[in-house]
TORDO-77874 format. One record per residue (C-alpha): residue number from 1; residue in three letters; x, y, z. Coordinates in steps of 0.5 Angstrom, whole numbers, plus 500, padded with zeros to 3 digits. Each point is the difference from the previous one (the first is absolute). Layout:
N
(NUM; Ala; (X; Y; Z))
...
This chain:
320
(1; Met; (095; 908; 628))
(2; Ala; (501; 494; 504))
(3; Tyr; (507; 498; 503))
(4; Asn; (504; 494; 502))
(5; Ile; (505; 500; 506))
(6; Ala; (503; 493; 501))
(7; Leu; (504; 499; 506))
(8; Thr; (508; 501; 498))
(9; Thr; (506; 504; 502))
(10; Ala; (503; 505; 496))
(11; Glu; (507; 496; 499))
(12; Asp; (496; 494; 497))
(13; Ile; (496; 505; 495))
(14; Val; (507; 503; 498))
(15; Ser; (503; 493; 499))
(16; Val; (494; 498; 495))
(17; Val; (501; 506; 496))
(18; Asp; (508; 499; 500))
(19; Ala; (498; 493; 497))
(20; Val; (496; 502; 495))
(21; Val; (505; 506; 498))
(22; Ala; (506; 495; 500))
(23; Lys; (496; 495; 495))
(24; Gly; (499; 506; 495))
(25; Lys; (494; 497; 497))
(26; Ser; (494; 497; 503))
(27; Ala; (501; 496; 506))
(28; Gly; (496; 494; 503))
(29; Ile; (498; 498; 507))
(30; Asp; (505; 494; 500))
(31; Tyr; (506; 505; 498))
(32; Ile; (498; 505; 505))
(33; Cys; (500; 495; 506))
(34; Glu; (507; 497; 498))
(35; Phe; (503; 507; 499))
(36; Thr; (498; 503; 506))
(37; Gly; (500; 494; 505))
(38; Ile; (494; 502; 503))
(39; Ala; (498; 495; 505))
(40; Thr; (493; 498; 497))
(41; Asn; (496; 501; 494))
(42; Asp; (495; 504; 504))
(43; Gln; (505; 505; 502))
(44; Val; (502; 501; 493))
(45; Asn; (493; 501; 497))
(46; Lys; (498; 505; 506))
(47; Ala; (506; 504; 498))
(48; Leu; (499; 500; 493))
(49; Cys; (492; 502; 501))
(50; Met; (503; 506; 504))
(51; Ala; (505; 501; 494))
(52; Val; (494; 501; 496))
(53; Glu; (496; 504; 504))
(54; Leu; (506; 505; 501))
(55; Glu; (500; 500; 492))
(56; Met; (507; 497; 500))
(57; Leu; (499; 494; 496))
(58; Val; (494; 498; 496))
(59; Arg; (497; 493; 499))
(60; Asp; (498; 497; 494))
(61; Asn; (494; 496; 501))
(62; Ser; (500; 495; 494))
(63; Thr; (507; 498; 502))
(64; Gly; (501; 501; 507))
(65; Asn; (507; 504; 499))
(66; Tyr; (502; 506; 503))
(67; Asp; (503; 506; 496))
(68; Val; (503; 507; 503))
(69; Lys; (495; 505; 499))
(70; Ser; (504; 506; 503))
(71; Tyr; (506; 504; 499))
(72; Leu; (501; 501; 508))
(73; Ala; (499; 492; 501))
(74; Glu; (507; 500; 496))
(75; Arg; (503; 505; 503))
(76; Leu; (498; 497; 507))
(77; Val; (504; 494; 499))
(78; Thr; (506; 503; 497))
(79; Ala; (501; 506; 505))
(80; Thr; (506; 500; 504))
(81; Ser; (499; 502; 507))
(82; Asp; (494; 498; 505))
(83; Asn; (498; 508; 500))
(84; Gln; (499; 500; 492))
(85; Lys; (496; 494; 501))
(86; Ala; (496; 503; 505))
(87; Ala; (499; 506; 496))
(88; Ile; (498; 496; 494))
(89; Met; (495; 496; 504))
(90; Arg; (497; 506; 503))
(91; Leu; (499; 503; 494))
(92; Ile; (496; 494; 498))
(93; Leu; (496; 499; 506))
(94; Glu; (498; 508; 500))
(95; Gln; (496; 498; 493))
(96; Tyr; (496; 494; 503))
(97; Pro; (493; 503; 502))
(98; Pro; (499; 495; 506))
(99; Phe; (507; 503; 503))
(100; Lys; (498; 507; 500))
(101; Val; (493; 498; 503))
(102; Phe; (504; 497; 506))
(103; Arg; (504; 505; 501))
(104; Thr; (495; 505; 500))
(105; Arg; (495; 496; 505))
(106; Tyr; (506; 499; 504))
(107; Gly; (502; 507; 501))
(108; Phe; (492; 501; 502))
(109; Thr; (499; 494; 505))
(110; His; (507; 499; 502))
(111; Gln; (498; 493; 501))
(112; Ile; (504; 495; 495))
(113; Asp; (494; 495; 501))
(114; Leu; (495; 505; 499))
(115; Ala; (503; 503; 494))
(116; Cys; (501; 493; 496))
(117; Arg; (493; 498; 502))
(118; Gln; (498; 507; 496))
(119; Thr; (505; 499; 495))
(120; Arg; (497; 493; 498))
(121; Ile; (493; 503; 500))
(122; Ile; (501; 506; 496))
(123; Cys; (504; 496; 495))
(124; Ser; (496; 494; 500))
(125; Ile; (506; 495; 502))
(126; Ser; (498; 493; 501))
(127; Ala; (506; 498; 504))
(128; Asn; (499; 501; 508))
(129; Glu; (503; 506; 504))
(130; Arg; (506; 496; 503))
(131; Asp; (502; 498; 493))
(132; Ile; (499; 507; 497))
(133; Lys; (504; 503; 506))
(134; Asn; (506; 495; 500))
(135; Thr; (501; 501; 493))
(136; Leu; (499; 508; 499))
(137; Ile; (505; 501; 506))
(138; Ser; (505; 495; 497))
(139; Ile; (500; 504; 494))
(140; Ala; (500; 507; 503))
(141; Thr; (505; 498; 505))
(142; Tyr; (505; 497; 494))
(143; Ala; (498; 507; 497))
(144; Lys; (502; 504; 506))
(145; Thr; (494; 504; 500))
(146; Leu; (497; 497; 506))
(147; Lys; (504; 499; 507))
(148; Ser; (497; 496; 506))
(149; Glu; (500; 504; 506))
(150; Gly; (498; 494; 504))
(151; Ala; (494; 498; 504))
(152; Asn; (496; 499; 493))
(153; Leu; (502; 507; 498))
(154; Tyr; (503; 503; 494))
(155; Ser; (502; 506; 497))
(156; Phe; (500; 502; 492))
(157; Val; (507; 503; 498))
(158; Asp; (501; 505; 495))
(159; Glu; (506; 499; 496))
(160; Asp; (502; 506; 496))
(161; Asn; (506; 497; 497))
(162; Thr; (495; 494; 496))
(163; Tyr; (501; 503; 493))
(164; Ser; (508; 502; 501))
(165; Leu; (501; 492; 502))
(166; Ile; (496; 498; 494))
(167; Glu; (503; 505; 495))
(168; Ser; (507; 497; 503))
(169; Ser; (497; 493; 498))
(170; Leu; (498; 502; 493))
(171; Ser; (507; 503; 499))
(172; Met; (504; 494; 502))
(173; Ser; (496; 496; 495))
(174; Ser; (502; 505; 495))
(175; Val; (507; 500; 502))
(176; Ser; (500; 492; 499))
(177; Glu; (497; 501; 493))
(178; Ser; (505; 505; 498))
(179; Leu; (506; 496; 503))
(180; Leu; (498; 494; 496))
(181; Gln; (499; 505; 494))
(182; Glu; (507; 502; 501))
(183; Phe; (503; 493; 501))
(184; Phe; (497; 497; 494))
(185; Gly; (501; 506; 495))
(186; Asp; (494; 503; 496))
(187; Asn; (500; 495; 495))
(188; Ile; (500; 494; 504))
(189; Tyr; (495; 503; 505))
(190; Asn; (495; 502; 495))
(191; Ser; (500; 493; 497))
(192; Ile; (498; 497; 506))
(193; Asn; (492; 500; 502))
(194; Ser; (499; 505; 506))
(195; Ser; (494; 497; 503))
(196; Thr; (503; 493; 500))
(197; Val; (507; 501; 501))
(198; Ile; (502; 507; 502))
(199; Glu; (495; 501; 506))
(200; Pro; (501; 493; 503))
(201; Leu; (507; 501; 500))
(202; Ser; (500; 507; 503))
(203; Asn; (495; 497; 505))
(204; Ala; (505; 495; 502))
(205; Phe; (506; 505; 501))
(206; Gln; (495; 505; 504))
(207; Lys; (498; 494; 505))
(208; Ser; (508; 498; 500))
(209; Arg; (501; 506; 503))
(210; Ala; (495; 500; 506))
(211; Asp; (502; 501; 507))
(212; Phe; (497; 493; 501))
(213; Pro; (500; 497; 493))
(214; Asp; (495; 494; 499))
(215; Thr; (506; 496; 496))
(216; Lys; (495; 495; 497))
(217; Ser; (496; 505; 497))
(218; Val; (506; 504; 497))
(219; Ile; (502; 493; 497))
(220; Val; (493; 499; 497))
(221; His; (499; 507; 497))
(222; Ala; (507; 500; 497))
(223; Ala; (499; 492; 497))
(224; Asn; (493; 502; 497))
(225; Ala; (504; 506; 496))
(226; Phe; (505; 495; 498))
(227; Glu; (495; 495; 498))
(228; Ser; (496; 505; 496))
(229; Phe; (506; 502; 497))
(230; Leu; (501; 493; 497))
(231; Asn; (493; 500; 498))
(232; Glu; (501; 506; 496))
(233; Tyr; (507; 498; 497))
(234; Ala; (497; 493; 498))
(235; Ser; (495; 504; 496))
(236; Asn; (505; 504; 497))
(237; Lys; (504; 494; 498))
(238; Gly; (494; 496; 497))
(239; Val; (501; 495; 506))
(240; Ser; (493; 496; 503))
(241; Leu; (500; 500; 507))
(242; Ser; (494; 496; 501))
(243; Asn; (500; 495; 505))
(244; Arg; (507; 503; 503))
(245; Asn; (499; 502; 507))
(246; Gly; (505; 504; 504))
(247; Ile; (506; 503; 499))
(248; Ile; (505; 494; 499))
(249; Gln; (495; 497; 495))
(250; Lys; (499; 506; 496))
(251; Arg; (508; 501; 500))
(252; Asp; (500; 493; 497))
(253; Ala; (495; 502; 494))
(254; Leu; (505; 506; 498))
(255; Ser; (506; 496; 501))
(256; Ala; (502; 501; 492))
(257; Phe; (500; 508; 502))
(258; Leu; (504; 500; 506))
(259; Ser; (507; 499; 502))
(260; Lys; (502; 495; 504))
(261; Lys; (502; 505; 506))
(262; His; (494; 504; 499))
(263; Lys; (496; 493; 501))
(264; Gly; (504; 499; 506))
(265; Met; (498; 506; 503))
(266; Ile; (493; 499; 499))
(267; Glu; (500; 493; 503))
(268; Tyr; (502; 504; 507))
(269; Ile; (494; 505; 499))
(270; Gly; (496; 494; 499))
(271; Gln; (502; 496; 506))
(272; Val; (500; 506; 505))
(273; Arg; (493; 502; 497))
(274; Asn; (498; 492; 501))
(275; Ala; (503; 501; 507))
(276; Ala; (496; 506; 502))
(277; Asp; (493; 498; 497))
(278; His; (500; 493; 501))
(279; Gly; (498; 496; 507))
(280; Ala; (504; 495; 503))
(281; Asp; (506; 497; 496))
(282; Asn; (499; 492; 500))
(283; Glu; (508; 500; 499))
(284; Glu; (501; 504; 506))
(285; Asn; (496; 495; 505))
(286; Gly; (494; 504; 499))
(287; Gln; (503; 507; 502))
(288; Ile; (498; 507; 497))
(289; Trp; (505; 504; 497))
(290; Ser; (501; 507; 503))
(291; Val; (503; 506; 496))
(292; Thr; (505; 504; 503))
(293; Lys; (500; 508; 500))
(294; Asp; (507; 499; 496))
(295; Thr; (496; 496; 495))
(296; Ala; (494; 505; 500))
(297; Leu; (505; 506; 499))
(298; Leu; (504; 496; 494))
(299; Tyr; (495; 497; 496))
(300; Pro; (496; 506; 497))
(301; Cys; (507; 502; 498))
(302; Ile; (502; 493; 497))
(303; Val; (493; 500; 496))
(304; Ala; (501; 507; 497))
(305; Ser; (507; 498; 498))
(306; Val; (498; 493; 497))
(307; Ile; (495; 504; 496))
(308; Arg; (504; 505; 497))
(309; Asp; (506; 495; 499))
(310; Ile; (495; 496; 496))
(311; Leu; (498; 505; 495))
(312; Lys; (507; 503; 499))
(313; Arg; (502; 493; 498))
(314; Asp; (495; 501; 494))
(315; Ile; (504; 506; 498))
(316; Gly; (506; 497; 500))
(317; Ile; (503; 502; 507))
(318; Ile; (501; 495; 505))
(319; Glu; (501; 502; 507))
(320; Val; (499; 496; 507))
């Protein structure tokens, strides 16, 4: 089997995977470029190439869009610490045949350039040796499985706690979903779509509690969960959302079924989403909104609360 290694960084790979996970459905190149803020389309395409190589994403050749392929990819971008991210990336990398060949050849030759040349030949890789070297070193360093010793020398690190870190990440995911179930109550929780609402909202909670949260990504995950809820709510009410784009337009279509107070809350959810997910704001002299850590911490809570309160109002309980 031939492999294709593109020159990219681990950070760019994680960014494009995060974009697709946050989208919650097939993501096109334009969306991924805008979401990640990576400087050029060429860089994005190379990162996507490696995400596909590592079987985190899959490309639909008919549309050119990307979808999440593996559960580990989702857990990578929702891990709450650098050590958890490294452990998950390490597990992904260990399943990639060219990396296993590279590690074996370097262990034998102790020459990084020669090991990359031999990896290229053995795995029928068309990329040049420098690109292979830089990409594999970037990913392996991110995964904390490779350490530079200086003078073009490296050592591989055996981590005994990889699985415990991954278990911790998975446990936190379960905790987030359990807390949502407790917050909503069984009846409401069971009435909400798990894959399109609960999972992205749970991801948002996890990401908001990271050591250094990607605040924009938190907003996008939670907002996608809320928009999916509105889609589901509209379907249940027999309301068409055709040609209604975004949270605020969908709220307007559902106006007859929402209280004035809940419509105001949805306005906030939609405006924060627009600030996080859009580019330059013409009304603010072309400046780009930043999302504070405080907003990222509160936003998933507000989304969960508004979902619960809308559904409670349907059964005669009015709460804010």
